[in-house]
Steps between C-alpha positions, in 0.01 A plus 500: 500500500632709794783381723267433793252310287782301335638404840155398624439297186839334528439405863151366437604310190800363683270364769268350240780345295679353799176334614554226244866436586410184692311367200793577272739323737278193502498505121880524494520177700324301224798493267521116497801272521836601344507407135118491478281716270549875537225668705461857366255589779757411766772695319265798460419488873870494585572804281193674639620452861844634403329810359294547820817481712682753280199736498479498879860622515446762227724322248265574212723406203550155655131476583412593141731231357356232732136594432569509125638146510196384701270664242685329214432164668141562611272789400297543817324820611689498834836497321376765253412743782837459675686527168313822415589647838870425443483637144364831630793515740760446224327730247355240259162671479369340179564148631350598834181620329465170310553286812278696738227499232536119486463493880179707486354276225593161641509539881260277692405529866664844533340762722375831360766702692772289336341555159487874569873497578559312175309768310716768666811316382356484147430876505858566608638286216264648237621852579838402349382298195243526221182295464366356174149367439525295181209400277571252216253443215561123497504251787796265546766745378836524677547855635853642529642824640844588360526143370428337839177290527259627768205264440236377257197700389265582653733593785234601754755694706718810488860481379768701679795634299797728549438866398617610156436392142349151498431273202190279535422208270250214462591189302266235361608211279428567134426871557696821458594618852295786647733773629480823696730730696453726799709770672429466872588714800538368858159444653325524160223262395402442135260282300654338189305312231671238283290417195592232246447576130191318376561242233373569149155364426646284223689301762187426701275410205642412162303657213330259265713472188321557165426178318713448193330372186681187376658538157292370212676263261479621135231343279364298792127439468282616792446236770161632614255780442628692810857496371431582134676762298175700476557679832638492856421219743178569687612281790825695547324837492238381749769362731702823479194711579404280795855507639515877462175539693618264774834680548331843498246378756786380722658845478173665608470264799859577604433874478188462720705308760771770487242773565359301792848465657566870448175586680590267788825692552353848445458773756122464462504132599771535767495853649855619540641271229653789303704604804703179464667659193534859619791667676278565804466245783278210389143505639489121489698233679792337317306177437203691360729697268654170386151366412420820307830468313423137408160603355656776293784279379250232399291760313806626307601147406152409378483817289830415335384145428167629365683734261715214374194281439326783312807526277490123441130518409572778252782302338283190468207698358727675249644167388151356453384802297817495290457133422136549398578800278799331340303183425206684352721713276680191372165342410378819330167669540599747774560461870290248694560664841450864600670631815325781690673657803276537806548655845482268801543595865768504623678463161428453129424211268421391145163388360526241220228474233539204264316353203540140386 
């Protein structure tokens, strides 16, 4: 911002900010009786008026301290704009960028010329700091820069930081923190993605444990034809086969759902989706990129779960086959069950052929 533009902006903003001085003074008179409940709005108005008086006389460090106290008591867009102006004067550019951005987001009933002056102030502050656009793979995570919380995902706004090496982190209860780092120059702007490690499929769906055959007491006569010493239990083999088929079918359904989510987040379904992950400027808006990322994250999770379920189906099928073979060999006369591997899309399975 040139000197002439800065002076014009300061004069115009000063006129706009002072227009509410009467309202602030009225608010300061509502402090209540001595000893009554503390009125933060009245205290904020008093500090705000002290800042206005100091700013008019060019005492910017005093104006900054007064506006900062008013902001601590009441986060109002009017106070944010004045505080940002004072921060620019005393060289606190990162704080100025945060507060003028708050003004531009939250201001109500402000004319377009005043908004334009606010944008000029933001441009002046951004020339001295770095800008981060953060995308987190999970919602509700606490986002920190150099250990200081800056919000909860999804942020929906830019984060302004001091130039240099910055450490960015997202924390979610029960998860390993997602971390990244960035080396930033003054005026630089960078997109940073924080992705949590997906949990193992075994955590989401517990594999079905193989059924254990109860020990047979020695010299105990058979209780029924199904449980005789002549061969394995037909009921157990049938139940194991049915359970194997059910678990394998579940895995196939999960894989189909994963493929559908992957297509929903593909470049074919959402033109420009791949640009959200490239080093070039994204072709889509931030919210659209966030939706694409959610589809792809969901697809990856479903694939992992599907793989785990396929493994569980294989374990259950192997246990069933082993039980049948072991029982038939104990009874003599050769195996009662023959296992034949078969190919199934998108995985593999086992075909069981039995004789009773």
